N, C-alpha and C positions, 0 to 999 in steps of 0.2 A: 214690472215684468218686461223682459226683453222679448222682441218679436222675431228673433233670428230664425227659429225653427219654422214659424209660419211663412216667413219670406222664402226660405229655402224650399218648402213644400210647394209654393206657388210658382217657383221659377220654371220657365219652359225647358231648361236643361237640368239634368240630374247631376248632382255632385258625385265625384268618384269615391267619396267617403260617406260613411253613415251620417245622415242628417243630424241625428241627436248628438253625436260626438262633435261634429262641426259646430252646431248651434251652441252647445255648452261652452266650447272654447271661445267663440265670439262673445257670448254673454259674459263670461268670466273676464275676458280681456277688457271689455268696457267697464265692468264693475270695478276691476282693479285700477284702471286709469282714474276713475272718479275718486276712489279711496286714496290713491297716491296724491292726487291734487289736494284733497282735504287734509291729508296728513302733513304735506309740505307746508300748507297754510297754517295749520295748527303749530307746527314746529317754529314757524316765523313768529308766532304769538307767545312762545315760551320765553321766560326770563333769560334762559341760558342759550339763546339762539346761536351764539358763536360756536358752541359745542355741538350743534346739530347741523352744521354745514354739510357734512358728508351724507347725513340722512336726507336732508332736503335735496341734495344733488341726485341721490339714488332714487328718491321719489319721483323727481322730474324725468330722469332717464327711463325708469320703469313705466311711467305714464306714457311717454313718447313711444316706447316699444309696444305697449299694449294697444294704444290707439292705432298705430300703423298695422299691427297684426290683425286687430278686429276689422279694420277697413279692408285689408287685403284678402282676408278670408271671406268677407261678405260678397266678394265678386266671384261668381261661379263660372261664368262664361270664359272658355279657353284658359282655364287655370293651369299654370305651370307649377306642378307640385315640387319640382326641385327648388324653385325660388321660394315657394310657400314653406317648404320644409325648413329651409335656412332661416326664414323669418320667424317661424314658430320656435325654433331652437334659440334664436336670439331673445325672444320674448321670455322663454323659460329661464334663460340665464339671468336676464334682468330681474325677473321675479324672485329667483333664488337669492341674488345678491341684496336686493332691496329688503326682502323678507328677513334675511339674516341680520341686516343692520337694524331694522325696526324691532326685531326681537331683543336686541341689546337694550333698548329703551322701554320695552313693554312693561316692565315691572313698576315703572314710575310715571309712564305717560300712556294713558288709555288709548289715545289716537294711534300710537305706534303699535299697540297690541292688535287693534282692529285692522290696521294696514298689513301687518305681518300675516294675519289670517287671510286677507284678500289675496296677498301675494302667493301664499301657499295654495289656495284654491285655484288660482290662475295657472300656477306651475303644474298642478295635477291635471288640469284640463288640457294644457299644452302637451303634456306627456301622453295623455290618452289619445290626442289627435295624432301625434307623431307615430304612435303605435298603430293607428288606423290608416295612415297614408299609404297608398299603394307604392310598391317599390319601383 
């Protein structure tokens, strides 16, 4: 279980967005990053690894976007929401693209099915946060 909500509640400064929405996005970003790491590794173990280069690349890109987003959102002090909004949008896009690629393989590779689900969950959490960010 992630501790993001607990950390946000103990922070001396209040976030400009609802803590539960912010924490959910942080948690989903880190969960997606871990899942993308494991999926890329599983793809490397497949017999047809040459056919999975795009999937592996997108797993790695999505992981990087999710890790950066989770880290940036974890810092509440003097947050610049124009920068964070752009980062969350980039993460959402990375999750959409990676999730779509993993869905192509989900019928015959269980790890890609799990990864696609994690990407979709993160995508939804990013969209919920974008909807909650003040204008």
